[in-house]
C-alpha positions in Angstrom: 12.1 -28.2 -50.0 15.8 -29.0 -50.3 17.2 -32.3 -49.1 18.6 -32.4 -45.6 22.3 -31.5 -45.7 24.4 -34.5 -44.5 26.3 -33.8 -41.3 29.5 -35.4 -40.3 30.0 -37.1 -37.0 32.6 -34.5 -36.1 29.9 -31.8 -35.7 28.9 -31.2 -32.1 25.3 -31.6 -30.9 23.1 -28.9 -29.3 20.8 -29.8 -26.4 17.9 -30.6 -28.7 20.0 -33.3 -30.4 20.6 -31.5 -33.7 24.1 -31.7 -35.0 25.8 -28.3 -35.6 28.5 -27.0 -37.8 31.9 -26.6 -36.1 32.1 -23.1 -37.7 30.9 -20.3 -35.4 28.6 -17.5 -36.6 30.2 -14.3 -37.6 28.5 -11.5 -35.6 29.8 -8.9 -38.0 27.6 -10.4 -40.7 24.4 -10.0 -38.7 22.5 -6.8 -39.1 21.1 -5.6 -35.7 18.2 -3.8 -37.5 17.2 -7.1 -39.1 18.6 -9.5 -36.6 16.3 -12.4 -37.0 16.6 -12.7 -40.8 20.3 -12.1 -40.9 20.9 -14.5 -38.0 19.1 -17.2 -40.0 21.0 -16.3 -43.1 24.3 -16.6 -41.2 23.2 -19.9 -39.8 22.6 -21.3 -43.3 25.9 -19.9 -44.6 27.9 -21.6 -41.9 25.9 -24.8 -41.9 24.9 -24.3 -38.2 21.3 -24.4 -39.6 20.3 -27.2 -42.0 18.4 -26.0 -45.1 15.1 -27.3 -43.8 15.4 -25.4 -40.5 14.1 -22.0 -41.6 10.8 -23.6 -42.7 10.5 -25.4 -39.4 11.0 -22.1 -37.6 8.4 -20.5 -39.8 5.9 -23.2 -39.0 6.4 -22.8 -35.3 5.9 -19.1 -35.6 2.7 -19.5 -37.5 1.4 -21.8 -34.7 2.1 -19.0 -32.2 0.4 -16.5 -34.6 -2.7 -18.6 -34.7 -2.9 -18.5 -30.9 -2.2 -14.8 -30.9 -5.1 -14.1 -33.3 -7.4 -16.1 -31.0 -6.3 -13.9 -28.1 -6.6 -10.7 -30.1 -10.2 -11.6 -31.0 -10.9 -12.7 -27.3 -11.3 -16.2 -28.5 -14.2 -15.3 -30.8 -12.4 -16.1 -34.1 -9.2 -17.7 -35.4 -9.0 -15.3 -38.4 -8.6 -11.6 -38.9 -8.2 -9.5 -42.1 -4.9 -10.0 -43.8 -3.5 -6.5 -42.9 -4.3 -7.2 -39.2 -2.7 -10.7 -39.4 0.5 -9.1 -40.9 0.5 -6.5 -38.1 0.2 -9.1 -35.3 2.9 -11.3 -37.0 5.1 -8.2 -37.4 4.7 -7.5 -33.7 5.7 -11.1 -32.8 8.8 -10.8 -35.0 9.7 -7.4 -33.6 9.8 -8.7 -30.0 11.6 -11.8 -31.1 14.2 -9.8 -33.1 15.0 -7.7 -30.0 15.1 -10.6 -27.6 17.5 -12.6 -29.7 20.0 -9.8 -29.5 20.1 -10.0 -25.7 21.8 -13.4 -25.8 25.6 -13.4 -25.2 26.4 -14.5 -28.7 24.6 -15.2 -32.1 25.4 -18.9 -31.6 23.3 -18.9 -28.4 20.5 -16.9 -30.0 20.3 -19.4 -32.9 20.2 -22.4 -30.5 17.2 -20.8 -28.7 15.5 -20.0 -32.0 15.9 -23.6 -33.2 14.4 -24.9 -30.1 10.9 -26.4 -30.5 9.5 -24.2 -27.6 8.6 -21.2 -29.7 5.7 -20.1 -27.5 8.2 -19.9 -24.5 10.7 -18.0 -26.6 7.9 -15.5 -27.6 7.0 -15.1 -24.0 10.6 -14.4 -23.0 10.8 -12.0 -26.0 7.8 -10.0 -24.6 9.5 -9.8 -21.3 12.7 -8.4 -22.9 10.6 -5.8 -24.8 8.9 -4.8 -21.5 12.3 -4.2 -19.9 13.3 -2.0 -22.8 10.0 0.0 -22.5 10.8 0.5 -18.8 14.4 1.5 -19.5 13.1 3.9 -22.2 10.7 5.6 -19.7 13.6 6.1 -17.4 15.7 7.5 -20.2 12.9 10.0 -21.0 13.0 11.2 -17.4 16.8 11.7 -17.6 16.4 13.7 -20.9 13.8 15.9 -19.3 16.0 16.5 -16.2 19.0 17.3 -18.3 17.3 19.5 -20.9 19.1 22.6 -22.1 17.7 25.9 -20.9 17.1 27.4 -24.3 14.0 28.9 -25.9 13.6 26.7 -29.0 10.0 25.6 -29.5 10.7 22.4 -31.5 13.1 21.0 -29.0 11.1 22.0 -25.9 7.8 20.6 -27.3 9.6 17.3 -28.2 11.0 16.9 -24.7 7.9 18.1 -22.9 5.2 16.3 -24.8 6.5 14.6 -27.9 6.8 11.1 -26.3 3.7 11.1 -24.1 1.3 9.8 -26.8 3.7 6.9 -27.6 3.8 5.7 -24.0 0.1 6.1 -23.5 -1.0 4.2 -26.7 1.8 1.9 -27.5 0.5 -1.7 -28.0 3.5 -3.8 -27.2 1.7 -7.1 -27.9 -0.2 -6.6 -31.1 1.4 -3.6 -32.8 4.9 -3.3 -31.4 6.3 -1.9 -34.7 4.2 1.3 -34.4 6.3 4.4 -33.5 3.6 7.0 -32.8 6.0 9.9 -32.9 6.2 13.0 -35.0 9.8 14.2 -34.9 9.8 17.9 -35.7 13.2 18.6 -34.1 16.0 17.4 -36.4 18.5 15.3 -34.4 22.2 15.4 -35.2 22.2 11.6 -35.8 19.2 9.2 -35.7 18.5 6.0 -37.5 15.0 6.5 -38.8 14.7 2.9 -39.9 14.2 1.9 -36.3 10.5 1.7 -35.3 8.5 1.1 -32.1 10.1 1.2 -28.7 13.5 0.7 -30.3 13.1 3.8 -32.4 11.9 5.8 -29.4 14.8 4.6 -27.3 17.3 5.5 -30.0 15.8 9.0 -30.4 16.0 9.6 -26.6 19.5 8.3 -26.5 20.5 10.8 -29.1 18.7 13.6 -27.2 20.5 12.7 -24.0 23.9 12.9 -25.7 23.0 16.2 -27.4 21.9 17.5 -24.0 25.3 16.7 -22.6 26.9 18.5 -25.5 24.7 21.6 -25.2 25.4 21.7 -21.5 29.0 22.8 -22.4 27.7 26.1 -23.7 26.2 28.9 -21.6 22.4 29.2 -22.0 22.5 32.9 -22.7 24.8 32.3 -25.6 22.3 29.7 -27.1 19.4 32.2 -27.1 21.5 34.9 -28.6 22.7 32.6 -31.3 19.2 31.5 -32.2 18.2 35.1 -32.5 21.1 35.7 -34.9 20.1 32.6 -36.9 16.6 33.7 -37.3 17.3 37.1 -38.8 18.1 35.9 -42.4 14.7 34.1 -42.5 12.9 37.0 -40.8 11.8 34.6 -38.1 12.1 34.6 -34.3 15.0 32.3 -33.4 12.7 30.2 -31.2 10.6 29.2 -34.2 13.4 27.8 -36.3 13.6 24.1 -37.0 17.3 23.7 -36.6 19.6 21.3 -34.7 21.4 23.2 -31.9 24.3 20.8 -31.8 25.0 21.3 -35.5 25.0 25.1 -35.1 27.3 25.0 -32.1 29.8 22.7 -33.9 30.1 25.1 -36.7 30.4 28.1 -34.4 32.9 26.4 -32.1 35.2 25.3 -34.9 35.2 28.8 -36.3 35.8 30.3 -32.9 38.8 28.1 -32.2 40.3 28.9 -35.6 39.9 32.6 -34.8 41.8 32.1 -31.5 38.6 32.6 -29.4 37.2 30.3 -26.7 35.2 27.3 -28.2 32.0 28.5 -26.5 32.1 32.0 -28.1 28.8 31.5 -29.9 28.4 34.8 -31.7 30.7 34.4 -34.7 29.5 37.1 -37.2 29.6 37.1 -41.0 32.6 39.6 -40.7 34.4 37.1 -38.4 33.7 34.4 -41.0 35.1 36.5 -43.8 38.2 37.3 -41.7 38.7 33.6 -41.1 38.1 32.8 -44.8 40.9 35.4 -45.7 43.3 33.5 -43.4 42.4 30.1 -44.9 41.7 30.7 -48.6 45.3 30.5 -49.8 46.2 27.3 -47.8 46.8 24.2 -49.9 44.2 21.5 -49.4 46.3 19.4 -46.9 47.0 22.4 -44.7 43.4 23.5 -44.8 42.3 20.0 -43.8 44.8 20.0 -41.0 43.7 23.4 -39.7 40.1 22.2 -39.6 41.1 18.9 -38.0 43.1 20.7 -35.3 40.1 22.9 -34.5 37.8 19.8 -34.4 40.2 18.0 -32.1 40.4 21.0 -29.8 36.6 21.2 -29.5 36.2 17.4 -29.1 38.9 17.2 -26.4 36.9 19.7 -24.3 33.7 17.6 -24.9 35.7 14.5 -23.8 36.3 16.0 -20.4 32.6 16.8 -19.8 29.8 14.7 -18.5 29.1 11.8 -20.9 32.7 12.2 -22.3 33.6 9.4 -24.7 30.0 8.7 -25.5 29.3 12.3 -26.5 32.5 12.5 -28.6 31.6 9.2 -30.4 28.1 10.5 -31.1 29.1 13.9 -32.6 32.3 12.8 -34.3 30.7 11.8 -37.7 28.8 15.1 -37.9 31.9 17.0 -36.8 33.9 15.5 -39.7 31.1 16.3 -42.2 31.0 19.9 -41.0 34.8 20.2 -41.4 34.4 19.0 -45.0 31.6 21.6 -45.6 33.7 24.4 -44.1 36.6 23.5 -46.4 34.2 23.6 -49.3 32.9 27.0 -48.2 36.4 28.3 -48.0 37.1 27.3 -51.6 33.8 28.8 -52.7 34.4 32.0 -50.7 31.2 31.6 -48.8 32.5 30.8 -45.3 31.1 34.0 -43.8 27.6 33.1 -44.9 28.0 29.5 -44.0 29.0 30.3 -40.5 26.3 32.9 -39.8 23.3 31.4 -41.6 24.4 28.0 -40.5 21.6 25.7 -41.5 18.3 26.2 -43.3 15.1 25.9 -41.4 12.6 23.4 -42.7 
């Protein structure tokens, strides 16, 4: 173990009597996906944490783990197989990681983490996790209420039943990292590194925003579009594993560039070839500007709809990527196929 770092008298004290670095933690350096470990790392970097503090935190966590194992075994044993012990510890750290992010600043979170009352902090962490579970259940109800009226099996099965097993079997205390979700419907944007209730919440948040986006298009157009997308694969449109928002972004960009309404969702291969003929001789900068203008026209409409700025922020990265892909298709003389086949089914 390293020697204790000498602290100057100029450093302020926290309520427990430890002296702290005058330097504040940099929130930008802390990864929300690995909040606990990056928080400790930032504390060491700035000197807010002395070098011996992480080991003390670890010891206090292991003391709580010992009690957790006793409760897991209903007080029959103080030991479990190594895999189970790792699972229980992972569950503790999962709740703690989430709870620390609920404080007003990383500095406050680190002060609570360095407190000797680790059992109380874990109790509060479980309370925070329970609140997130409740909020996620409410989010599921909103997603179901705002679902698009479209006959797409993967999407409808996910919304109707995909989350039920999770909420029925989720063990928030001893296996909080478990996700218990098979995601057959490809979301436009979703961080698959998130697990447990945080992963479910992020998935539902994405679905809610995509629902808002899809609501900007007539349902009859959606079903007609899926039928067209299924033909190249000799499949009914309802059986495709495709993301509707991605399809609609491609179609709406093409429609606007053809001088049609953004929600004209039946752009044919002939339409795509016609658009390609108009764009193929443009220099790269003008082609990029034409695509950017079409993207802005569509996003401006989305910004005025329900969910507005949040929907635009969510779809913007994908919209930019689709613009790049469309420019590439123009140069390769495949824009007609790109627009009509759209995206491959899995």
